[in-house]
N, C-alpha and C positions, 0 to 999 in steps of 0.2 A: 644851458641850464634848463631845468624843468620845474614847474610848480604844480598846483592842484589840477590844472587842466591836462597834464601829461604831455602837452606839446613842448617841444624843445625850441629854445631860442639861443642864437649866438649872442655873446655879450663881451664887450671890451670893458675892462675895469682897471682901476688904479690900485696897486698894492699900497696900502696906507698903514705904515708901521705905527702911526699915531692914533689910529682908530681902534678902540676897544673891540668893536664888533663891525661886521660888514654893514654897509648902509646902501640902500637902494631907494628909488622913488616910489611913491604910492601909485604913480602912473604905470610903472613897470609891474608892480604887484598886480594891478588890474589886468594887464596884458597876459600875465602868467596864470590867471584864473582865480586869483583871490577876490572874494567879494568884500564889500565894505564891512559886513558883519564878521568876516574872518580876521580883520585887523583890529586888535585891541590896543587902546591907549597905553603907552608906557611913559617912562620919565622923559623929560625934554632932552632932545639931542643937542649937544654943545659942540661947536666946531669953530674954525677960524672965521666963518661967515656970521657967527652969532648962534642963537638958539632957535629951535623949531620943535613943534609938537612931534613926537615919535610914536610909531605904531609897531606892533609885532604880531606875527601869525603863529598859531599853534603848529601848523604843518610846515616843516622846513623846506628849503629849496635843495635840490640835488644838482650838483655842478660837476662837469668833467672838464679838466684842463687840457687844452690843445697840446698835443705832444705826449700826454700821459694818459692814453686811452684806457688803461687798466685801472685808473684811479678815479673813483667817484668821491666827491666831497659833499658832506651835508652841511649846509649853512643855516644859521639862525639869525638872519639879519634884522635890523630895524628898518622901517620905511618912513620917509619924510616926504612931504608934498613939495613938488617943484625942484627936486634935486636934479642938477644937470650932470649926469655921469653916474658911475657906480664905484663904490669903495670896498675893497676887500680888507677886513680887519684881522686883528690878532687872535681873538678868542675862538673864532670858528675856522677861518681860512688858514691863517698862519699856523695854527695848532696842528694842522695835518701835514706840514712840510718843514724841512730845514730850509730856511730862506737866507740866501747870501746876497748882499748888495756889494757890488764891486764898483765903487764910485769912479776909480781911475779908468776903468774900461767901459763905464756907463752900461753895466750889465747886471741882470738879476738872475739868480739860479734857484730853481725849485727842485728839491729832492724829496721824495716821500719820506715822512717821518717813520721811524721804526716802531 
């Protein structure tokens, strides 16, 4: 993934079919080159762990999925302080793919959306 700095970073993230949007930590935002002034307060993020102040940036993230080199995805995530891990949500990440969960095989398939 790459942010305002243009530097690329590897990221392991969870596919979260319950997340409206992708969610990353404000610490990751800083590492990607977002300044505090770039992150504007948004509505409170609500999840299983409770609520937290959320922030959004005007400049989106660009992500390439390992194994799909030709496919760049533009994400518009929210950022929260202290998040441990990263979540890929429906309105930005899932919208770019046909996502199939095969519970019996413990597998996930991503195919580019047409």
